[in-house]
C-alpha positions in Angstrom: 9.8 -24.0 10.9 9.1 -20.3 10.6 10.7 -17.9 13.0 8.4 -16.3 15.6 8.5 -12.6 16.0 7.4 -10.7 19.0 4.5 -8.2 18.6 7.0 -5.4 19.1 9.2 -6.7 16.3 6.2 -7.0 14.0 5.0 -3.5 14.7 8.4 -2.0 14.3 8.9 -3.8 10.9 5.4 -2.7 9.8 6.0 0.9 10.9 9.3 1.0 9.0 7.6 -0.4 5.8 5.0 2.5 6.0 7.7 5.1 6.5 9.6 3.7 3.4 6.4 3.9 1.4 5.8 7.5 2.5 9.3 8.4 1.4 9.1 6.7 -1.9 5.8 8.3 -2.8 7.0 11.7 -1.6 10.2 11.4 -3.5 8.4 10.3 -6.6 5.9 13.2 -6.3 8.8 15.7 -6.3 10.3 14.2 -9.5 7.0 14.3 -11.5 6.1 17.0 -13.9 2.5 15.9 -14.2 0.3 17.7 -11.5 -2.2 14.8 -11.3 0.7 12.4 -10.7 2.1 14.6 -8.0 -1.2 14.9 -6.2 -1.9 11.1 -6.4 1.5 10.3 -4.9 1.1 12.9 -2.2 -2.3 11.4 -1.3 -0.9 7.9 -1.1 1.9 9.2 1.1 -0.6 10.7 3.5 -2.5 7.4 3.6 0.6 5.5 4.4 1.3 8.1 7.1 -2.2 7.2 8.5 -1.2 3.5 8.6 2.0 4.5 10.5 -0.1 6.4 13.0 -2.4 3.5 13.5 0.5 1.1 14.1 2.1 3.5 16.5 -1.1 3.9 18.4 -1.5 0.2 18.6 2.1 -0.1 19.7 1.4 2.3 22.6 -1.7 0.3 23.6 -4.1 3.0 22.5 -6.2 1.0 20.0 -8.7 -1.6 20.7 -10.2 -4.3 18.4 -12.3 -3.4 15.4 -10.7 0.0 14.7 -9.8 -0.8 11.1 -12.4 -1.6 8.5 -11.9 -4.8 6.5 -13.8 -5.3 3.2 -13.5 -7.8 0.4 -11.5 -6.2 -2.4 -11.2 -7.5 -6.0 -7.6 -7.8 -7.0 -7.1 -7.0 -10.7 -3.5 -8.3 -10.5 -2.3 -5.8 -13.0 0.9 -5.1 -11.1 1.7 -8.8 -11.1 1.5 -9.1 -14.9 3.1 -5.9 -16.2 6.8 -5.0 -16.3 7.7 -2.2 -13.9 8.9 1.0 -15.7 12.0 2.9 -14.7 11.5 6.0 -12.6 12.1 9.2 -14.4 10.9 12.8 -14.0 8.8 12.7 -17.2 7.3 9.3 -16.8 3.7 8.8 -17.8 0.9 8.8 -15.3 0.0 5.2 -16.1 3.6 4.2 -15.3 3.5 6.0 -11.9 0.3 4.1 -11.0 1.9 0.8 -12.0 4.9 1.4 -9.7 2.7 2.4 -6.9 0.4 -0.7 -7.4 3.5 -2.9 -7.3 4.5 -1.3 -4.0 1.1 -1.8 -2.5 1.1 -5.4 -3.7 4.3 -6.0 -1.8 3.0 -4.3 1.3 -0.1 -6.5 1.2 2.1 -9.6 0.9 4.3 -8.5 3.8 1.4 -8.0 6.1 -0.2 -11.3 5.2 3.2 -13.1 5.7 3.6 -11.4 9.1 0.1 -12.3 10.1 0.7 -16.0 9.2 3.6 -16.1 11.6 1.3 -15.6 14.6 -1.5 -17.6 16.1 -4.9 -16.0 16.2 -5.1 -12.8 18.3 -4.7 -9.1 18.3 -1.4 -8.9 16.4 -2.7 -11.2 13.7 -6.0 -9.4 13.3 -4.2 -6.0 13.0 -1.8 -7.3 10.3 -4.7 -8.9 8.4 -6.6 -5.7 8.4 -3.6 -3.7 7.3 -3.0 -6.2 4.5 -6.6 -5.7 3.5 -6.2 -1.9 3.4 -3.0 -2.2 1.3 -5.0 -4.4 -1.2 -7.6 -1.7 -1.3 -4.9 0.8 -2.1 -3.6 -1.5 -4.9 -7.1 -1.9 -6.2 -7.6 1.9 -6.3 -4.3 2.5 -8.0 -4.9 -0.2 -10.6 -8.3 1.3 -11.3 -6.6 4.6 -11.9 -4.1 2.8 -14.1 -6.8 1.3 -16.3 -8.5 4.7 -16.7 -5.2 6.3 -17.8 -3.8 3.4 -19.8 -7.1 2.5 -21.5 -9.2 5.7 -21.8 -12.7 5.5 -23.1 -13.3 6.7 -26.6 -16.5 8.3 -28.0 -17.2 5.0 -29.8 -17.5 3.0 -26.5 
């Protein structure tokens, strides 16, 4: 039988995950030589900071139901099928997007797993909504990956 976590434990774990993502993206942005890669990583770090803020507000009882949007996202599953590159200062933009997509995939899976541990209610809805947002991030980054890895040519 799966262990039950308290809402406090779930929120603390989720907040820590968001902080780790922020640090990773910030650290990666400082190592990159490509300006577009730096900015993409900085933007993702800011989005994860926004998730942290939402979770902290929820933890303090300041959020009410329905504050996060939840939309159906198509998952390209690129991160699941490609080998993860090693991080280096001169890595290509497509490789950066692949690393970030993988991170977002794992965040999505974490929130879904945490949501499944709880019966229906506020904690479960919050975690499901955060999972959906992480999947949106993954979708966005995988779209960027395809644009960089498979650029359009004049011939179509």
